[in-house]
N, C-alpha and C positions, 0 to 999 in steps of 0.2 A: 729761203724758205715761201712756200703762195701759203697759204687758207686754205686753198681748192685741195692741198696734200697734205698737210700737215693735221693731226688731229688736236690741236692749239688753235685757240677762235682768234686771229688776227692781232684783235688789240692785247695778244701777252706775249704773242713771239719773240717779243724783247726782252723782256723776263725770262722766257724762257730758256732762251741762248745764255743768258745770264746766272745762271743756276740751276743749269741742264735739267733737261727731260722727267728725268728722274726729281730734283730738286725743286721743281719749277712744282708737279705732281703731286708735293705732301705740300708745301704752302695752298695749295687748295683744296687739299681732302683736309684742312686745317681749321681750328676755331679759337680766336685769338678775342680776348677778356679787355676792354680798356676803359679804366675807372677816372673822369675827369675826365671833361670835356670844354675845357679853356684854351687858351694857345696851344699850349702839347698837345694835350689829348687828342682835337680836331684835327693837325697836322698827320701825326699819328693814322689815326680812322684813315683821312685819304689819300694818303702814304699806301696801307696795308689794302683797301680794297682795289685802287688803282692797278698794286700789282700781283692782284687775283686770291688773295684768301679768300677760300670759302664760306665761311660765317665769323662776322664783326658781334660783338654785344656790345654794350654802352650802354654806360654807369655812370647817371648824375644827378644828382635834386636842384637841382640848380636853374634857372631861366634866365635867359638871352638878355644883359643891359643894352644899354646906348654905349657905355662904356668899354665894352666886351667887344664894339663892330673893329676896331683899331688893326685889333691877328689874329682875329678869327678867320679862317680861310673860307669859308662861305656864306656865312648869314647877311642877311642883309636888315638896311630898316625896318622894315614890316617884321620882324620876327622876333622884335625889343617886345619880353613880357613871357612868348613864347617859350616849353621847355629848350631846356639842348637837343635833351635824347633825338626830340621832336625831329627839334628845326636837321640837324647833325642825321638824321637815319633817311629823314625826305630825298636828302641832299645824295647821300651817296643810294638811296635806294635808282634815284632818275641817274645819276650818272655812274654806276657798276649794280645793274641790275642783276648781274649772274653773281654776284657776291650777297648770302643772304643775311640783310642785318635783322637784334633783338634789341629792340629800345627797354631798359629796366631805370622809369626813375625815385633814384630810391638813395640810398644814403652809403657808404658803406664804413663799418665799427665791424667790433668785434662780435656784438650780437644780430648780424645778419650776416656774415664770411658763409656762413653754413648753405646759406639761402643764396649767396648771389654768384658761390664758384660751384654750386650745380647747375647743371653736369659741370666735372671740370675742364676749363680748357688747354688749347695744347700750350699756352701757352696767353703772358698777362703785359699791360701793358699801365706804370701804374705812374697816375697823370694831377692824381689832387693834390692839393697843393695848402692843403690842413698838416699841423704834422701830427696830431696823433690818428686820425683816421687811416694817414697814409703808412705811419707803425702796425695798425690793425693791420691791414692788406700785406704787409711785408713777412709780416707774421704769422696769416694764416697763407698764406703760398709756402713759407719756408717749412711747417705744418706738415704743409700736407705732398710736398713736394714740387711745388706746381713752378717754372720757370717764370720768373720775372724781369724786368728789365723797368728801371726807377727814375723820374723825371725830378732832381733839388730842383732847387729856383731856378730859374729862367727871366724872373723878372727881374729890369736894375740893371740889365747886363746892356753890354753894344756890340763887343771884342767878342766875335765869332769863334778869333783863335783861338780865345783861352779856355773854349770846351772840351774839357774831359769826360773818357769813359773810362771808367775802375770798377772792381769791386772795393761794395763796401768796404769795407775794411782797410784797402790804402788811398783812400781819397786822401785827399789835401787841399786847406784853403776854405772850403765851402761851408761859412756855418752849421749852412741847413742842413749838410751830407756829419759833418759830428753831431751834432743832437739826433742826429737817426739813429744813427754808431750807438750811440750813449743807451738811446732806449732800448732797444733791442737788444744789446748785451743783456738791460735787464731782465731778459724774456730769454733767453739763452740762447745767443746766436750775434756769430763774431762773423761770419762771413756768406754768403751762399748770393746777395742781392750784387749785379751790375747793374750800377749807375749810370746817371752823365750828370759829369756838374763845372762849372765854371771856376780855372781860380783867376777870373778877372775882383779884383776889390769895386763894389761898390761905387758908382759914381755920383749915386743920389741916395738919399734918405727916403721911407715909407711916408706918406702925410698921411692923418687923420683919414676916416673913410667918408666917402661921398653918399654918392647913386649905392650902391651898392645895397641889398637888400640883408633885414639882421633874419638870422634860422633861424628855424625851430629849432636844427644841434647848429654845437658849435658854438663860436662868438662873430658878431661882426669885426670884419676886418681893415687893416689900415688900406687906401690904399697904394698899390706899388708901381709907379709907373713902369713902361715898359709897350717895348710897339712888338711887330707883329714878325722881324727877323727875327733873332733870340728862340723866342718859344716857336716858332718854327723850328727852324735849326734843331734844337733838342726833340721835335716832333717825328721829325724825317729822322734825324740818327735813332728814335726809340724804334723804328721802323725795320730801317738798315738792319740793326738786332736781331729782333725775332725775326723776319724774314732770313736773316741766317741763319738763324739757332733750326727756321723750322725746314729746311732748306739740305741741313747738315751738310753744310758745307766745309771747306778745309780750308783755312784762310795762313797762312806764313806771315811770319809780321815783320812789317814792313824795313826792308833794309836798302838804303842808300847806294851800295855798292851794286846792287844788279840792276841797277840804272849804266854806270860806263861800263 
């Protein structure tokens, strides 16, 4: 395929081949909102922008810390102390100028849902690492009929082969998913959230807080041992799910016998 004869920019030709011309057109026309710009949300943002999503809205209220540099795909030491939304937006604008980037340095909760979900996006990525704001986002999406993919805890994991995708009502072996499921049920929802989680038993335990700041809202958080690899898997899986949904690609379940 030649860029001189194709309406698809050359940088997106492989994506268009994967999802088809109509599917890629839907990706280009789509608006995706990412809430939470830690290791998971930043990887999801990079993958979605590189894949040609037309508009990305980035939401986080926090700043980059030195301890987050080990899992951030684009921040550097000079970015410590800058808003996560600004760091991510600057990177994406310089590398993916054909994606519109909107940054909102804000805290998502029940009282900010109407503002942050207006106008409604075509898909939402939940990469929040605090329980109550995460549930608030999921309830807000379910109330409004917005497709959402939710990342459970990616920290304290080392085995990528144990990462799974399932509806929140069908998850097993993930303590965070169990808590989210319980709180969603209290608010009237048993299903409807596709989530990414791990079956791995935590090889390490959380430690007391160190250099992470005390937030205006929420609590001082424990230190969660983590590297870039598993948050990256969670983030890229989130992006893959979103792209599949936006492109309206129909996939069949994997059957080993098809390869015989």
